[in-house]
PASERO-923514 format. One record per residue (C-alpha): residue in three letters; x, y, z; residue number from 1. Coordinates in steps of 0.5 Angstrom, whole numbers, plus 2048, in hexadecimal, padded with zeros to 3 digits. Layout:
BEGIN
+------+-----+-----+-----+-----+
! code !  px !  py !  pz ! pos !
+------+-----+-----+-----+-----+
!  ALA !   X !   Y !   Z ! NUM !
...
+------+-----+-----+-----+-----+
This chain:
BEGIN
+------+-----+-----+-----+-----+
! code !  px !  py !  pz ! pos !
+------+-----+-----+-----+-----+
!  MET ! 826 ! 816 ! 82F !   1 !
!  ASP ! 826 ! 80F ! 82E !   2 !
!  THR ! 828 ! 80D ! 826 !   3 !
!  LYS ! 825 ! 806 ! 826 !   4 !
!  LEU ! 81F ! 808 ! 82A !   5 !
!  ILE ! 81D ! 80E ! 825 !   6 !
!  GLU ! 81E ! 808 ! 81F !   7 !
!  LYS ! 81A ! 804 ! 823 !   8 !
!  ILE ! 814 ! 809 ! 823 !   9 !
!  LYS ! 815 ! 80B ! 81C !  10 !
!  LYS ! 815 ! 803 ! 81A !  11 !
!  LEU ! 80F ! 802 ! 81E !  12 !
!  LEU ! 80B ! 808 ! 81B !  13 !
!  ALA ! 80D ! 806 ! 814 !  14 !
!  LEU ! 80B ! 7FF ! 815 !  15 !
!  SER ! 804 ! 800 ! 818 !  16 !
!  GLU ! 801 ! 7FF ! 811 !  17 !
!  SER ! 7FC ! 7FA ! 813 !  18 !
!  SER ! 7F5 ! 7FA ! 810 !  19 !
!  ASN ! 7F2 ! 7F7 ! 816 !  20 !
!  LYS ! 7F0 ! 7FD ! 81B !  21 !
!  HIS ! 7F2 ! 7FA ! 821 !  22 !
!  GLU ! 7F8 ! 7F8 ! 81F !  23 !
!  ALA ! 7FA ! 7FF ! 81C !  24 !
!  GLU ! 7F8 ! 802 ! 823 !  25 !
!  LEU ! 7FC ! 7FD ! 827 !  26 !
!  SER ! 802 ! 7FF ! 822 !  27 !
!  MET ! 801 ! 807 ! 823 !  28 !
!  LEU ! 800 ! 806 ! 82B !  29 !
!  LYS ! 806 ! 802 ! 82C !  30 !
!  ALA ! 80A ! 808 ! 828 !  31 !
!  GLN ! 806 ! 80D ! 82D !  32 !
!  GLU ! 808 ! 809 ! 833 !  33 !
!  LEU ! 80F ! 80A ! 831 !  34 !
!  LEU ! 80F ! 811 ! 830 !  35 !
!  ALA ! 80B ! 812 ! 836 !  36 !
!  LYS ! 810 ! 80E ! 83A !  37 !
!  HIS ! 816 ! 811 ! 838 !  38 !
!  LYS ! 813 ! 818 ! 837 !  39 !
!  LEU ! 814 ! 819 ! 830 !  40 !
!  SER ! 80F ! 81C ! 82B !  41 !
!  LEU ! 80D ! 81A ! 824 !  42 !
!  LYS ! 811 ! 820 ! 821 !  43 !
!  GLU ! 817 ! 81F ! 825 !  44 !
!  VAL ! 817 ! 818 ! 822 !  45 !
!  ARG ! 816 ! 81A ! 81B !  46 !
!  GLU ! 81C ! 820 ! 81C !  47 !
!  PHE ! 821 ! 81C ! 820 !  48 !
!  ASN ! 827 ! 81C ! 81C !  49 !
!  ILE ! 82A ! 815 ! 81C !  50 !
!  ALA ! 832 ! 815 ! 81B !  51 !
!  ASP ! 831 ! 80F ! 816 !  52 !
!  ASN ! 82B ! 811 ! 813 !  53 !
!  ALA ! 82D ! 814 ! 80C !  54 !
!  ILE ! 82A ! 813 ! 806 !  55 !
!  LYS ! 82C ! 80C ! 803 !  56 !
!  GLU ! 82B ! 808 ! 7FC !  57 !
!  ASN ! 829 ! 801 ! 7FD !  58 !
!  ILE ! 829 ! 7FC ! 7F7 !  59 !
!  THR ! 824 ! 7F7 ! 7F9 !  60 !
!  LYS ! 824 ! 7EF ! 7F7 !  61 !
!  ILE ! 81E ! 7F0 ! 7F3 !  62 !
!  SER ! 81F ! 7F1 ! 7EB !  63 !
!  PHE ! 81A ! 7F0 ! 7E5 !  64 !
!  THR ! 81A ! 7F1 ! 7DE !  65 !
!  LYS ! 812 ! 7EF ! 7DC !  66 !
!  ALA ! 80F ! 7EF ! 7E3 !  67 !
!  LYS ! 80E ! 7F6 ! 7E3 !  68 !
!  TRP ! 809 ! 7F5 ! 7E8 !  69 !
!  LYS ! 80F ! 7F5 ! 7ED !  70 !
!  ALA ! 811 ! 7FC ! 7EB !  71 !
!  ASN ! 80A ! 7FF ! 7ED !  72 !
!  LEU ! 80A ! 7FB ! 7F3 !  73 !
!  ALA ! 811 ! 7FD ! 7F5 !  74 !
!  ARG ! 80E ! 805 ! 7F4 !  75 !
!  LEU ! 808 ! 804 ! 7F8 !  76 !
!  ILE ! 80C ! 802 ! 7FE !  77 !
!  ALA ! 811 ! 807 ! 7FD !  78 !
!  ASP ! 80C ! 80C ! 7FD !  79 !
!  ASN ! 809 ! 80A ! 803 !  80 !
!  PHE ! 80F ! 809 ! 807 !  81 !
!  GLY ! 813 ! 80F ! 806 !  82 !
!  CYS ! 818 ! 80D ! 800 !  83 !
!  GLU ! 819 ! 80E ! 7F9 !  84 !
!  LEU ! 81A ! 809 ! 7F3 !  85 !
!  TYR ! 81E ! 808 ! 7ED !  86 !
!  PHE ! 821 ! 802 ! 7E9 !  87 !
!  LYS ! 828 ! 800 ! 7E8 !  88 !
!  THR ! 828 ! 7FD ! 7E1 !  89 !
!  LYS ! 82C ! 7F9 ! 7DD !  90 !
!  TYR ! 82A ! 7F2 ! 7DB !  91 !
!  SER ! 824 ! 7F3 ! 7E0 !  92 !
!  HIS ! 821 ! 7F8 ! 7E4 !  93 !
!  THR ! 823 ! 7F8 ! 7EB !  94 !
!  ILE ! 81E ! 7FC ! 7F0 !  95 !
!  THR ! 822 ! 801 ! 7F4 !  96 !
!  TYR ! 820 ! 805 ! 7FA !  97 !
!  LEU ! 822 ! 80C ! 7FC !  98 !
!  GLY ! 821 ! 80E ! 803 !  99 !
!  ARG ! 822 ! 80E ! 80B ! 100 !
!  GLU ! 825 ! 807 ! 80D ! 101 !
!  GLU ! 81F ! 806 ! 812 ! 102 !
!  ASP ! 81A ! 807 ! 80C ! 103 !
!  ILE ! 81E ! 803 ! 807 ! 104 !
!  THR ! 81E ! 7FD ! 80C ! 105 !
!  VAL ! 817 ! 7FE ! 80C ! 106 !
!  CYS ! 816 ! 7FE ! 805 ! 107 !
!  ASN ! 81A ! 7F8 ! 804 ! 108 !
!  ILE ! 816 ! 7F4 ! 809 ! 109 !
!  VAL ! 810 ! 7F6 ! 806 ! 110 !
!  LEU ! 812 ! 7F5 ! 7FF ! 111 !
!  GLU ! 815 ! 7EE ! 800 ! 112 !
!  TYR ! 80F ! 7EC ! 804 ! 113 !
!  ALA ! 80A ! 7EE ! 7FF ! 114 !
!  ILE ! 80D ! 7EB ! 7F9 ! 115 !
!  ASP ! 80E ! 7E4 ! 7FD ! 116 !
!  CYS ! 806 ! 7E5 ! 7FE ! 117 !
!  ILE ! 805 ! 7E6 ! 7F7 ! 118 !
!  ASP ! 809 ! 7E1 ! 7F4 ! 119 !
!  SER ! 806 ! 7DC ! 7F9 ! 120 !
!  ALA ! 7FF ! 7DE ! 7F7 ! 121 !
!  VAL ! 800 ! 7DE ! 7F0 ! 122 !
!  LYS ! 803 ! 7D6 ! 7F0 ! 123 !
!  ARG ! 7FD ! 7D4 ! 7F4 ! 124 !
!  ILE ! 7F8 ! 7D7 ! 7EE ! 125 !
!  LYS ! 7FC ! 7D5 ! 7E9 ! 126 !
!  TYR ! 7FC ! 7CE ! 7EB ! 127 !
!  GLU ! 7F4 ! 7CE ! 7EB ! 128 !
!  TYR ! 7F4 ! 7D1 ! 7E4 ! 129 !
!  VAL ! 7F9 ! 7CC ! 7E1 ! 130 !
!  LYS ! 7F5 ! 7C6 ! 7E5 ! 131 !
!  TYR ! 7EF ! 7C9 ! 7E1 ! 132 !
!  GLY ! 7F2 ! 7CA ! 7DA ! 133 !
!  TYR ! 7F2 ! 7D2 ! 7DB ! 134 !
!  SER ! 7F7 ! 7D6 ! 7D8 ! 135 !
!  THR ! 7FC ! 7DA ! 7DD ! 136 !
!  ARG ! 7FF ! 7DF ! 7D8 ! 137 !
!  GLY ! 7FF ! 7E6 ! 7DC ! 138 !
!  LEU ! 7FC ! 7E3 ! 7E2 ! 139 !
!  GLU ! 802 ! 7E5 ! 7E6 ! 140 !
!  ASN ! 801 ! 7EC ! 7E4 ! 141 !
!  ASP ! 7FA ! 7ED ! 7E5 ! 142 !
!  TYR ! 7FA ! 7EA ! 7EC ! 143 !
!  ALA ! 800 ! 7EF ! 7EE ! 144 !
!  ILE ! 7FC ! 7F5 ! 7EB ! 145 !
!  GLY ! 7F6 ! 7F3 ! 7EF ! 146 !
!  PHE ! 7FB ! 7F2 ! 7F5 ! 147 !
!  ILE ! 7FE ! 7F9 ! 7F4 ! 148 !
!  ASN ! 7F7 ! 7FC ! 7F3 ! 149 !
!  GLY ! 7F5 ! 7F9 ! 7F9 ! 150 !
!  LEU ! 7FB ! 7FB ! 7FD ! 151 !
!  HIS ! 7FA ! 802 ! 7FB ! 152 !
!  GLU ! 7F3 ! 803 ! 7FD ! 153 !
!  LYS ! 7F5 ! 800 ! 804 ! 154 !
!  PHE ! 7FB ! 805 ! 805 ! 155 !
!  GLU ! 7F6 ! 80B ! 803 ! 156 !
!  ALA ! 7F1 ! 808 ! 808 ! 157 !
!  GLN ! 7F6 ! 808 ! 80D ! 158 !
!  LYS ! 7F9 ! 80F ! 80C ! 159 !
!  LYS ! 7F2 ! 812 ! 80D ! 160 !
!  ALA ! 7F0 ! 80D ! 813 ! 161 !
!  ASN ! 7F7 ! 80F ! 817 ! 162 !
!  GLN ! 7F9 ! 816 ! 815 ! 163 !
!  GLU ! 800 ! 815 ! 81A ! 164 !
!  TRP ! 802 ! 80F ! 816 ! 165 !
!  GLY ! 801 ! 813 ! 80F ! 166 !
!  LEU ! 805 ! 819 ! 812 ! 167 !
!  VAL ! 80B ! 814 ! 814 ! 168 !
!  LEU ! 80B ! 811 ! 80C ! 169 !
!  VAL ! 80C ! 818 ! 809 ! 170 !
!  LYS ! 812 ! 818 ! 805 ! 171 !
!  ASP ! 818 ! 81C ! 808 ! 172 !
!  GLN ! 81A ! 822 ! 804 ! 173 !
!  GLU ! 821 ! 820 ! 804 ! 174 !
!  VAL ! 81F ! 819 ! 801 ! 175 !
!  ILE ! 81B ! 81D ! 7FB ! 176 !
!  ASP ! 821 ! 821 ! 7FA ! 177 !
!  ALA ! 826 ! 81C ! 7FA ! 178 !
!  TYR ! 822 ! 818 ! 7F5 ! 179 !
!  LYS ! 821 ! 81E ! 7F0 ! 180 !
!  GLN ! 829 ! 81F ! 7F0 ! 181 !
!  ILE ! 829 ! 818 ! 7ED ! 182 !
!  LYS ! 822 ! 817 ! 7E9 ! 183 !
!  PHE ! 825 ! 81A ! 7E2 ! 184 !
!  ARG ! 82B ! 815 ! 7E2 ! 185 !
!  LYS ! 827 ! 80F ! 7E3 ! 186 !
!  ARG ! 824 ! 80B ! 7DD ! 187 !
!  LYS ! 81C ! 80C ! 7DC ! 188 !
!  VAL ! 819 ! 805 ! 7DD ! 189 !
!  ASN ! 812 ! 803 ! 7DA ! 190 !
!  THR ! 80E ! 800 ! 7E0 ! 191 !
!  SER ! 807 ! 800 ! 7DD ! 192 !
!  THR ! 803 ! 7FA ! 7DD ! 193 !
!  GLN ! 7FD ! 7F8 ! 7DA ! 194 !
!  PHE ! 7F7 ! 7F4 ! 7DC ! 195 !
!  GLN ! 7F7 ! 7ED ! 7D9 ! 196 !
!  GLY ! 7F0 ! 7EB ! 7DA ! 197 !
!  HIS ! 7F0 ! 7E6 ! 7E0 ! 198 !
!  SER ! 7EB ! 7EA ! 7E4 ! 199 !
!  LYS ! 7EA ! 7E4 ! 7EA ! 200 !
!  ALA ! 7F2 ! 7E5 ! 7EB ! 201 !
!  TYR ! 7F2 ! 7EC ! 7EB ! 202 !
!  GLU ! 7EC ! 7EC ! 7F0 ! 203 !
!  LYS ! 7F0 ! 7E7 ! 7F4 ! 204 !
!  GLY ! 7F6 ! 7EC ! 7F4 ! 205 !
!  HIS ! 7F2 ! 7F2 ! 7F6 ! 206 !
!  GLU ! 7EF ! 7EE ! 7FC ! 207 !
!  ASP ! 7F6 ! 7EC ! 7FE ! 208 !
!  GLY ! 7F9 ! 7F2 ! 7FD ! 209 !
!  GLU ! 7F4 ! 7F6 ! 802 ! 210 !
!  LYS ! 7F5 ! 7F0 ! 807 ! 211 !
!  PHE ! 7FD ! 7F1 ! 807 ! 212 !
!  SER ! 800 ! 7F2 ! 80D ! 213 !
!  ILE ! 807 ! 7F2 ! 80F ! 214 !
!  SER ! 806 ! 7F1 ! 816 ! 215 !
!  ASP ! 804 ! 7E9 ! 814 ! 216 !
!  LYS ! 80C ! 7E9 ! 812 ! 217 !
!  ILE ! 80E ! 7ED ! 818 ! 218 !
!  THR ! 80C ! 7E7 ! 81C ! 219 !
!  GLU ! 811 ! 7E2 ! 819 ! 220 !
!  GLY ! 818 ! 7E2 ! 81B ! 221 !
!  GLU ! 81B ! 7E3 ! 815 ! 222 !
!  THR ! 818 ! 7EA ! 814 ! 223 !
!  ILE ! 819 ! 7EC ! 81B ! 224 !
!  GLU ! 820 ! 7EA ! 81A ! 225 !
!  LYS ! 821 ! 7EF ! 814 ! 226 !
!  ILE ! 81E ! 7F5 ! 818 ! 227 !
!  ALA ! 822 ! 7F3 ! 81E ! 228 !
!  LEU ! 829 ! 7F3 ! 81A ! 229 !
!  ALA ! 827 ! 7FA ! 816 ! 230 !
!  SER ! 826 ! 7FD ! 81D ! 231 !
!  GLY ! 82C ! 7FA ! 820 ! 232 !
!  ASP ! 828 ! 7F6 ! 825 ! 233 !
!  LEU ! 82C ! 7F0 ! 823 ! 234 !
+------+-----+-----+-----+-----+
């Protein structure tokens, strides 16, 4: 069985997260096309034992101290793309994923793009607030909370609408067991956040979270290259 083909199908299934029904259907159809063409079943793809598919730890480039929303965003992504999450803690808390290599790749891509989107939106909103003399204290936090809640609702709606997609994203029991082995050796980090009162920023974040689509980023060369490098196509 072709390892690269299996990885491609798994990534395609995992990345078919668009809130646009037509777009989501196209992604699933492409996966089904590859399954049919190579006479594979979804079960075979899920159970195929890739040689270098051990459970791995991936320390991301994302860290935080006060911006606890980053931890909550990372956890939401981990829960929906088959990984576990914890933190490497010293002077700051660095987001770390545990999972299969292809799942870690997807989590990194989605997390980095989501944070880029949040940062860009917050800059635009802050510019407007400053222009009219409004306080921006806590604005980033409130926008991010809205974005995370909107994205959560989107993920839940997708699971209900696409049962096959939901099944693909179920966490591997081996990943869960590996996380349990290290869980109690990791320092607990307080990631709770509180709404600071910027209702409009929250509402805008919620709207953007519901609309968020990684497929927008996949169409750009940089992310295509990342995926290709991760799968060994480059």
